C-alpha positions as CSV (number, residue, x, y, z in Angstrom):
1,M,82.6,52.5,21.8
2,T,80.9,54.7,19.1
3,L,82.0,53.9,15.5
4,S,82.3,56.4,12.7
5,R,80.4,55.8,9.6
6,E,83.6,54.7,7.9
7,Q,84.5,52.4,10.7
8,M,81.0,50.9,10.8
9,L,81.2,50.1,7.0
10,A,84.7,48.7,7.4
11,E,83.6,46.4,10.2
12,M,80.9,45.0,7.9
13,G,83.2,44.7,5.0
14,I,81.6,47.5,3.0
15,T,84.6,49.2,1.4
16,P,85.5,51.3,-0.4
17,I,83.1,54.1,0.1
18,W,83.9,55.7,-3.3
19,R,83.2,54.1,-6.8
20,L,84.0,55.2,-10.2
21,R,81.3,54.9,-12.9
22,E,82.3,53.3,-16.1
23,P,82.2,55.8,-19.0
24,P,79.5,55.0,-21.7
25,A,80.4,52.4,-24.3
26,G,82.1,53.8,-27.3
27,T,83.5,56.9,-25.6
28,L,87.0,55.6,-24.7
29,G,89.5,57.2,-27.0
30,D,87.2,59.7,-28.6
31,T,88.6,63.2,-28.4
32,A,85.9,65.4,-30.0
33,G,82.2,65.8,-29.7
34,V,81.9,63.7,-26.7
35,A,81.1,64.9,-23.1
36,A,83.6,64.1,-20.4
37,A,82.9,60.9,-18.4
38,P,81.0,61.4,-15.2
39,A,82.9,62.3,-12.1
40,P,83.3,59.9,-9.2
41,F,80.3,59.8,-6.9
42,A,79.9,58.9,-3.2
43,V,78.0,56.0,-1.9
44,T,76.0,56.8,1.1
45,V,75.8,54.5,4.2
46,E,72.3,53.7,3.3
47,E,73.2,52.7,-0.3
48,A,76.1,50.6,0.9
49,L,74.0,48.8,3.4
50,V,71.3,47.9,0.9
51,S,73.8,47.0,-2.0
52,A,76.7,45.2,-0.2
53,P,76.5,41.6,1.0
54,V,76.4,42.5,4.7
55,A,77.2,39.6,7.0
56,V,74.2,40.2,9.4
57,D,75.4,37.4,11.7
58,A,78.5,39.4,12.4
59,L,76.7,42.6,13.5
60,E,76.8,43.9,17.1
61,W,74.1,46.0,18.5
62,P,75.3,49.5,17.2
63,E,75.8,48.1,13.7
64,L,72.7,46.1,13.8
65,A,70.7,49.3,14.8
66,A,72.3,51.3,12.0
67,A,71.6,48.6,9.4
68,V,67.9,48.2,10.4
69,A,67.5,52.0,10.3
70,A,68.9,52.1,6.7
71,C,67.2,49.0,5.5
72,R,65.2,49.3,2.3
73,A,64.7,45.6,1.5
74,C,61.0,45.9,1.2
75,G,58.3,48.5,0.5
76,L,57.4,49.2,4.2
77,C,60.5,51.5,4.3
78,E,58.7,54.1,1.9
79,Q,56.1,55.2,4.5
80,R,57.8,54.6,7.9
81,R,58.9,57.5,10.0
82,Q,61.5,55.2,11.6
83,A,62.4,51.6,11.9
84,V,61.6,50.1,15.3
85,L,64.3,47.6,16.4
86,G,63.0,46.7,19.9
87,V,63.4,47.6,23.5
88,G,64.3,46.0,26.8
89,D,66.9,44.0,28.7
90,R,69.5,42.8,26.4
91,A,70.3,39.7,28.6
92,P,66.6,38.8,29.0
93,D,65.0,35.6,30.2
94,W,61.9,36.5,28.2
95,L,61.7,37.6,24.5
96,F,58.2,38.6,23.2
97,V,57.9,39.0,19.4
98,G,54.9,40.8,18.0
99,E,53.9,41.6,14.3
100,G,55.1,45.1,13.4
101,P,54.9,48.7,14.7
102,G,51.7,50.7,14.7
103,A,51.1,54.4,14.3
104,E,52.3,55.2,17.9
105,E,55.2,52.8,17.6
106,D,56.3,54.4,14.4
107,A,56.2,57.7,15.9
108,R,58.0,56.9,19.1
109,G,60.5,54.3,17.9
110,E,59.4,51.7,20.5
111,P,57.2,48.6,20.2
112,F,54.0,48.1,21.9
113,V,53.4,51.7,23.3
114,G,49.7,51.9,22.3
115,Q,46.6,50.1,23.8
116,A,48.0,46.8,22.8
117,G,51.2,47.7,24.7
118,K,49.4,48.6,27.7
119,L,47.6,45.2,27.7
120,L,51.0,43.6,27.2
121,D,52.4,45.4,30.1
122,N,49.5,44.2,32.2
123,M,50.2,40.7,31.1
124,L,53.8,41.1,32.1
125,A,52.7,42.4,35.6
126,A,50.5,39.3,36.1
127,L,53.7,37.3,35.7
128,E,55.6,39.6,38.0
129,L,57.6,40.9,35.1
130,T,58.2,44.4,33.9
131,R,59.3,45.8,30.5
132,G,63.0,46.1,30.4
133,D,63.7,43.9,33.4
134,K,64.7,40.4,32.1
135,V,62.2,41.2,29.2
136,Y,62.9,42.2,25.7
137,I,60.2,43.1,23.2
138,G,60.5,43.1,19.4
139,N,58.6,42.5,16.3
140,A,58.6,40.3,13.2
141,V,58.9,43.4,11.0
142,K,60.7,46.7,11.9
143,C,58.6,49.1,9.8
144,R,54.9,50.0,10.1
145,P,52.7,48.3,7.5
146,P,50.2,50.8,6.0
147,G,47.0,51.0,7.9
148,N,48.4,48.7,10.6
149,R,47.7,45.8,8.4
150,T,49.2,42.3,9.0
151,P,52.7,42.1,7.5
152,E,52.8,40.1,4.2
153,A,55.0,37.1,3.9
154,A,57.7,38.8,1.7
155,E,57.9,41.6,4.2
156,I,58.4,39.2,7.0
157,A,61.1,37.3,5.0
158,A,62.9,40.6,4.3
159,C,63.0,41.4,8.0
160,R,63.8,37.9,9.2
161,P,67.7,38.2,9.3
162,W,67.3,41.2,11.6
163,L,65.2,39.3,14.0
164,E,67.3,36.1,13.8
165,R,70.4,38.3,14.7
166,Q,68.5,39.9,17.6
167,I,67.6,36.4,18.9
168,E,71.3,35.4,18.6
169,L,72.6,38.4,20.5
170,L,69.8,38.3,23.2
171,A,70.1,34.6,23.8
172,P,66.7,34.5,25.7
173,K,65.7,31.7,27.8
174,I,62.1,31.5,26.4
175,I,60.5,33.2,23.4
176,V,56.7,34.0,23.3
177,L,55.3,34.6,19.8
178,L,52.5,37.1,19.7
179,G,50.3,36.5,16.7
180,K,50.6,34.7,13.3
181,A,53.2,37.0,11.8
182,A,55.7,36.2,14.7
183,V,54.9,32.5,14.3
184,H,55.5,32.7,10.6
185,S,58.8,34.5,11.1
186,V,60.3,32.3,13.8
187,L,58.7,28.9,13.2
188,H,58.0,29.2,9.5
189,D,54.5,27.8,10.3
190,D,51.1,29.0,8.8
191,K,48.8,26.8,11.0
192,S,46.1,28.5,13.1
193,L,47.1,29.9,16.4
194,A,44.5,27.7,18.1
195,S,46.3,24.6,16.7
196,L,49.7,25.8,18.0
197,R,48.7,27.0,21.5
198,G,49.7,24.8,24.4
199,R,52.6,23.3,22.6
200,R,56.4,23.6,23.2
201,F,58.4,24.4,20.2
202,E,62.1,25.2,19.8
203,Y,64.3,27.8,18.1
204,Q,67.9,27.1,18.2
205,G,67.4,25.1,21.4
206,I,65.3,27.9,23.0
207,P,61.8,26.9,24.1
208,V,59.1,28.7,22.1
209,V,55.4,29.3,23.1
210,V,52.6,30.6,20.8
211,T,49.9,32.9,22.0
212,Y,47.4,35.6,20.7
213,H,48.7,39.2,19.8
214,P,47.4,41.8,22.4
215,A,45.7,43.7,19.6
216,Y,43.5,40.7,18.9
217,L,42.7,40.3,22.6
218,L,41.4,43.8,22.6
219,R,39.0,42.8,19.9
220,N,38.2,39.5,21.4
221,L,38.0,39.9,25.2
222,P,37.0,36.4,26.1
223,E,40.1,35.0,24.6
224,K,42.2,36.8,27.3
225,A,41.7,33.8,29.5
226,K,43.3,31.6,26.8
227,A,46.3,34.0,26.6
228,W,46.8,33.8,30.4
229,E,46.9,30.0,30.1
230,D,49.6,30.4,27.4
231,L,51.6,32.6,29.6
232,L,51.5,30.2,32.5
233,F,52.5,27.5,30.2
234,A,55.4,29.6,28.9
235,R,56.5,30.2,32.6
236,R,56.4,26.3,33.2
237,C,58.5,25.7,30.1
238,L,61.0,28.3,31.3
239,R,61.2,26.7,34.7
240,E,61.6,23.2,33.2
241,A,64.3,24.4,30.9
242,L,66.2,26.1,33.7
243,A,65.9,22.9,35.9
244,K,67.4,20.8,33.1
245,G,70.2,23.4,32.7
246,T,69.2,24.0,29.1
247,G,67.8,27.6,29.6
248,T,71.0,29.2,28.4
249,V,72.3,29.3,25.0
């Protein structure tokens, strides 16, 4: 069902849409030499989403997408073409979390569509997986960092509620974190990737595995073998979780 703008705001508890500015101090009761008080003004959807205490954990997919598109919680919104929520199966076994959109992702509105995306697709194919079939792909931040730099801690923190709600809605059976920004967002850990690889973590009862970002692998080809080991380890963790009956949330 498609919600109107007013219905969407009402669902999120953001009402009324109209507010009345208070007249400047000292003008009440004056009858001469004073300009009339400003007229009421409309609050846009974007302004309401930013200023109101939105209950993110109550948002369903349509409202979540609208809120992310309107988000101005950090400076990344200033240069983006569009926010990139994610793509794939919304009842996935696998959730892959990267860092942030690049130039092509910012233009097309889909994560991992450049050279790093092609490598990720090849990695999925090696596991007999395909994008969109029991696989969802997202990022720690939804807007492109300038120059494709690594997202900063404050930017990751600003975007974390959106990612957490995505994970809650998706209820994946395993999460694979691609790079340090994803690790920082989900596990709140700043240790080196080398020290985190090969270990099983958990997020809300979901197995979590850490590996290198595909963009890093393109610059460091010998590390591809390690990434393959990590994916095989993730597959084992998934199978163990399913065998124990803990693979669903």
